[in-house]
A tleap script that builds the chain and sets N, CA, C and O, in Angstrom:
source leaprc.protein.ff14SB
mol = sequence {
  NMET GLY LYS VAL PRO ALA SER THR ILE THR
  LEU GLY ARG LYS ALA GLY GLU ILE ASP LEU
  GLY GLY ASP LEU ILE PHE LEU LEU SER PRO
  LEU SER ALA TRP ILE THR GLY ILE ASN LEU
  PRO ALA GLU GLY GLY TYR THR ALA CLYS
}
set mol.1.N position { 51.166 -37.655 45.893 }
set mol.1.CA position { 50.076 -36.620 46.141 }
set mol.1.C position { 49.715 -37.072 47.673 }
set mol.1.O position { 49.055 -36.403 48.469 }
set mol.2.N position { 50.312 -38.391 47.911 }
set mol.2.CA position { 49.056 -39.313 49.327 }
set mol.2.C position { 47.982 -39.498 49.681 }
set mol.2.O position { 47.624 -40.455 48.995 }
set mol.3.N position { 46.822 -39.106 50.595 }
set mol.3.CA position { 45.974 -39.253 51.222 }
set mol.3.C position { 45.958 -37.772 51.253 }
set mol.3.O position { 46.826 -37.033 51.717 }
set mol.4.N position { 44.906 -37.472 50.721 }
set mol.4.CA position { 44.546 -35.919 50.724 }
set mol.4.C position { 42.990 -35.954 50.784 }
set mol.4.O position { 42.563 -36.750 49.948 }
set mol.5.N position { 42.105 -35.410 51.427 }
set mol.5.CA position { 41.064 -35.388 51.814 }
set mol.5.C position { 40.203 -34.576 50.928 }
set mol.5.O position { 40.313 -33.355 50.816 }
set mol.6.N position { 39.124 -35.493 50.149 }
set mol.6.CA position { 37.845 -34.719 49.732 }
set mol.6.C position { 37.482 -33.278 49.545 }
set mol.6.O position { 36.996 -32.731 48.555 }
set mol.7.N position { 37.829 -32.773 50.727 }
set mol.7.CA position { 37.338 -31.651 51.003 }
set mol.7.C position { 38.244 -30.752 51.025 }
set mol.7.O position { 37.973 -29.684 51.574 }
set mol.8.N position { 39.843 -31.000 50.300 }
set mol.8.CA position { 40.564 -29.937 49.579 }
set mol.8.C position { 40.702 -29.840 48.638 }
set mol.8.O position { 41.233 -28.803 48.238 }
set mol.9.N position { 40.501 -30.362 48.164 }
set mol.9.CA position { 40.176 -30.425 46.448 }
set mol.9.C position { 39.168 -30.002 45.842 }
set mol.9.O position { 38.021 -30.203 46.241 }
set mol.10.N position { 39.591 -29.083 44.346 }
set mol.10.CA position { 38.507 -28.193 44.446 }
set mol.10.C position { 37.074 -28.452 43.662 }
set mol.10.O position { 35.948 -28.012 43.895 }
set mol.11.N position { 37.569 -29.340 42.645 }
set mol.11.CA position { 35.769 -30.851 42.613 }
set mol.11.C position { 34.741 -30.846 43.825 }
set mol.11.O position { 33.555 -30.536 43.934 }
set mol.12.N position { 35.589 -31.261 44.571 }
set mol.12.CA position { 34.955 -31.452 46.299 }
set mol.12.C position { 34.559 -32.913 45.887 }
set mol.12.O position { 33.369 -33.227 45.936 }
set mol.13.N position { 35.611 -33.920 45.437 }
set mol.13.CA position { 34.763 -35.507 45.561 }
set mol.13.C position { 36.419 -35.672 44.917 }
set mol.13.O position { 37.002 -34.822 44.244 }
set mol.14.N position { 37.055 -37.273 45.425 }
set mol.14.CA position { 38.261 -37.253 44.834 }
set mol.14.C position { 37.680 -38.323 43.328 }
set mol.14.O position { 36.555 -38.824 43.344 }
set mol.15.N position { 38.256 -38.444 42.615 }
set mol.15.CA position { 38.362 -39.269 41.129 }
set mol.15.C position { 38.095 -40.871 41.434 }
set mol.15.O position { 38.843 -41.692 41.966 }
set mol.16.N position { 36.979 -40.994 40.993 }
set mol.16.CA position { 36.382 -42.463 39.819 }
set mol.16.C position { 36.976 -43.012 38.994 }
set mol.16.O position { 37.764 -42.361 38.308 }
set mol.17.N position { 36.785 -44.508 38.764 }
set mol.17.CA position { 37.009 -44.764 37.688 }
set mol.17.C position { 36.287 -43.746 36.481 }
set mol.17.O position { 37.152 -43.748 35.604 }
set mol.18.N position { 35.375 -43.053 36.085 }
set mol.18.CA position { 34.247 -43.081 35.281 }
set mol.18.C position { 34.975 -41.585 34.954 }
set mol.18.O position { 35.024 -40.957 33.896 }
set mol.19.N position { 35.588 -41.230 36.466 }
set mol.19.CA position { 36.685 -39.640 36.124 }
set mol.19.C position { 37.435 -39.941 35.089 }
set mol.19.O position { 37.241 -39.465 33.971 }
set mol.20.N position { 38.378 -40.778 35.378 }
set mol.20.CA position { 39.357 -41.266 34.706 }
set mol.20.C position { 39.863 -41.959 33.009 }
set mol.20.O position { 40.769 -41.960 32.176 }
set mol.21.N position { 38.486 -42.492 33.321 }
set mol.21.CA position { 38.315 -43.230 32.144 }
set mol.21.C position { 38.269 -42.490 30.795 }
set mol.21.O position { 38.436 -43.156 29.774 }
set mol.22.N position { 38.081 -41.321 30.722 }
set mol.22.CA position { 38.409 -40.886 29.106 }
set mol.22.C position { 39.871 -40.248 29.503 }
set mol.22.O position { 40.549 -40.791 28.630 }
set mol.23.N position { 40.381 -39.805 29.919 }
set mol.23.CA position { 42.640 -39.919 29.772 }
set mol.23.C position { 42.619 -41.016 29.458 }
set mol.23.O position { 42.877 -41.052 28.255 }
set mol.24.N position { 42.332 -42.720 30.136 }
set mol.24.CA position { 42.705 -43.889 29.150 }
set mol.24.C position { 42.399 -43.736 28.009 }
set mol.24.O position { 43.152 -43.118 27.256 }
set mol.25.N position { 41.472 -44.145 27.671 }
set mol.25.CA position { 41.236 -44.207 26.682 }
set mol.25.C position { 42.130 -43.316 25.480 }
set mol.25.O position { 42.999 -43.809 24.760 }
set mol.26.N position { 41.693 -41.939 25.471 }
set mol.26.CA position { 42.355 -41.308 24.731 }
set mol.26.C position { 44.558 -41.239 24.505 }
set mol.26.O position { 45.221 -40.499 23.778 }
set mol.27.N position { 45.045 -42.379 25.515 }
set mol.27.CA position { 46.260 -42.577 25.817 }
set mol.27.C position { 46.334 -43.597 25.354 }
set mol.27.O position { 47.416 -43.764 24.791 }
set mol.28.N position { 45.171 -45.044 25.274 }
set mol.28.CA position { 45.086 -45.769 24.640 }
set mol.28.C position { 44.453 -45.820 22.771 }
set mol.28.O position { 44.299 -46.917 22.234 }
set mol.29.N position { 44.294 -45.115 22.359 }
set mol.29.CA position { 43.603 -44.409 21.523 }
set mol.29.C position { 45.294 -43.822 20.127 }
set mol.29.O position { 46.357 -43.220 20.274 }
set mol.30.N position { 44.658 -44.392 19.110 }
set mol.30.CA position { 45.926 -43.569 17.955 }
set mol.30.C position { 46.237 -42.266 17.960 }
set mol.30.O position { 47.337 -41.735 18.113 }
set mol.31.N position { 44.810 -41.626 17.716 }
set mol.31.CA position { 44.465 -40.272 18.719 }
set mol.31.C position { 46.133 -39.378 19.133 }
set mol.31.O position { 46.539 -38.276 18.764 }
set mol.32.N position { 46.719 -40.340 19.955 }
set mol.32.CA position { 47.522 -40.008 20.852 }
set mol.32.C position { 49.170 -41.556 20.140 }
set mol.32.O position { 49.790 -42.597 20.360 }
set mol.33.N position { 49.016 -40.846 19.603 }
set mol.33.CA position { 50.161 -41.112 18.105 }
set mol.33.C position { 50.959 -40.764 18.902 }
set mol.33.O position { 51.393 -41.393 19.868 }
set mol.34.N position { 51.259 -39.514 18.472 }
set mol.34.CA position { 52.815 -38.396 18.438 }
set mol.34.C position { 52.690 -37.910 20.389 }
set mol.34.O position { 53.057 -36.772 20.683 }
set mol.35.N position { 52.090 -39.004 21.718 }
set mol.35.CA position { 52.587 -38.226 22.487 }
set mol.35.C position { 53.310 -39.816 22.975 }
set mol.35.O position { 53.093 -41.028 22.946 }
set mol.36.N position { 54.664 -38.422 23.583 }
set mol.36.CA position { 55.805 -39.380 23.591 }
set mol.36.C position { 56.210 -39.752 25.244 }
set mol.36.O position { 56.615 -40.794 25.758 }
set mol.37.N position { 55.895 -38.360 25.824 }
set mol.37.CA position { 55.572 -38.054 27.416 }
set mol.37.C position { 54.813 -37.023 27.747 }
set mol.37.O position { 54.511 -36.139 26.945 }
set mol.38.N position { 54.268 -37.070 29.535 }
set mol.38.CA position { 53.360 -36.333 29.259 }
set mol.38.C position { 53.242 -36.267 30.606 }
set mol.38.O position { 53.307 -37.397 31.090 }
set mol.39.N position { 53.125 -35.593 31.243 }
set mol.39.CA position { 51.794 -35.317 32.814 }
set mol.39.C position { 50.933 -34.922 32.964 }
set mol.39.O position { 50.660 -33.739 33.171 }
set mol.40.N position { 49.998 -36.168 32.872 }
set mol.40.CA position { 48.712 -35.864 33.278 }
set mol.40.C position { 47.987 -36.045 34.483 }
set mol.40.O position { 47.287 -36.872 35.067 }
set mol.41.N position { 48.517 -34.774 34.612 }
set mol.41.CA position { 47.529 -34.334 35.781 }
set mol.41.C position { 46.080 -34.304 36.245 }
set mol.41.O position { 45.432 -33.258 36.278 }
set mol.42.N position { 45.401 -35.966 36.746 }
set mol.42.CA position { 43.886 -35.630 37.175 }
set mol.42.C position { 44.173 -35.700 38.894 }
set mol.42.O position { 44.648 -36.620 39.560 }
set mol.43.N position { 43.657 -34.274 39.335 }
set mol.43.CA position { 43.963 -34.400 40.231 }
set mol.43.C position { 42.781 -32.583 40.611 }
set mol.43.O position { 43.035 -31.477 41.088 }
set mol.44.N position { 41.155 -33.484 39.863 }
set mol.44.CA position { 40.996 -32.226 40.072 }
set mol.44.C position { 40.528 -30.963 41.298 }
set mol.44.O position { 39.687 -30.582 42.111 }
set mol.45.N position { 41.931 -30.705 40.600 }
set mol.45.CA position { 42.144 -28.533 40.465 }
set mol.45.C position { 42.777 -28.270 41.765 }
set mol.45.O position { 42.660 -27.116 42.176 }
set mol.46.N position { 43.585 -29.314 42.680 }
set mol.46.CA position { 44.127 -30.272 43.512 }
set mol.46.C position { 45.307 -28.958 43.928 }
set mol.46.O position { 45.350 -28.245 44.931 }
set mol.47.N position { 46.482 -29.010 42.325 }
set mol.47.CA position { 47.421 -28.153 42.255 }
set mol.47.C position { 47.034 -27.669 41.763 }
set mol.47.O position { 48.021 -27.737 41.030 }
set mol.48.N position { 45.881 -26.537 40.823 }
set mol.48.CA position { 45.523 -25.141 40.735 }
set mol.48.C position { 45.271 -24.039 42.043 }
set mol.48.O position { 45.338 -22.897 41.589 }
set mol.49.N position { 45.026 -24.035 43.393 }
set mol.49.CA position { 44.700 -24.043 44.245 }
set mol.49.C position { 45.725 -22.352 44.051 }
set mol.49.O position { 45.808 -21.569 44.998 }
savepdb mol mol.pdb
quit
């Protein structure tokens, strides 16, 4: 995706550690045991436009 200005992101800001932490915790937990491959877009709605 490259460098994207925050003004073009639906949520109006770039993600930080707190925003991505939940995804990471989930993927490292036993709850994700059946996930073998996934594209998990964490881009604040940029591609939803």
